[in-house]
C-alpha positions, 0 to 999 in steps of 0.5 A: 503494544499488541500481543501476537497471541491475542487475535481479538486485541489485534482485530480490534486494533485493525478494525478501529482506526484512530489518530494513534492507528492509521489502518483503515482496513485490516485482515487477520488470519487465525488458526487454532487460536493463534494469529498466522498473519496480518495485512493492513492499509489505508488510503493515503492522506496527502494535502499539498497547497495549490493542488487541484485534487482534494485530499479526500479524492487522493485518499479515495484513489491511492491506498497504502499497504502498511503491513503484511506479515506472516508468523515465521512458523506458517510462511510459504503456505500461501497465507500472505498471498491470500491476505494480500489479495483479499486486501487488494480486493477490498481496496478495489471494491471501495474505489482505490485505483493504485496501491503503494507500499513503502519499503525501507532502504535496508530491506532489500529482501523485500524487493524480489518479493514485491517484484514477484507479485508483479508490483513495480518497485522504484529505486531508493529515494525515488518515490512514485510519480503520480499525475494529480491534475495537470502536474505530476507529484512524487509520492514518498513519505520518507526520503530513504524509502523505496516505493512499490506499487501496483495498479488495481484499476485497468486505467492506471499505467506508467506514462513516460510522456508526462515527465520525459525520462521519468516514469509517472503513474497516470490514470489514477485520477482520470 
């Protein structure tokens, strides 16, 4: 377990991905030797039989914001927004086009936060539909998860024509 008081240990954890650590990109905000906040994420790893888009291409195009947290004594000062924006900027620079976040069903308090950020927040159990080749695929790792997403490339948009009546994100693989 990583101690919050040890910024060096946390920075090493975020900067050295391994099978026990899914984070590929992470940021740590420090002040006076204390961790003020963290943000971390990685490209989504997804392999489906018969999918015309490779797992590597999916990982390169879609990122998952795994964690963003600010110490309770330092909230409402813009630290979380700075971490979020810096991580999204990194994702954009390395070629990701869409960023998703999984919101636990019991964390209703997160919905207004992500909505205020301008993210699209889906319904519980809905996931997010993404056009991968000729067929849309719904991305959600757990059935009880609500998915929030934001486009970080201007080509990415919702398209109701792919599956009538269901929002599917298009432009991720164009």
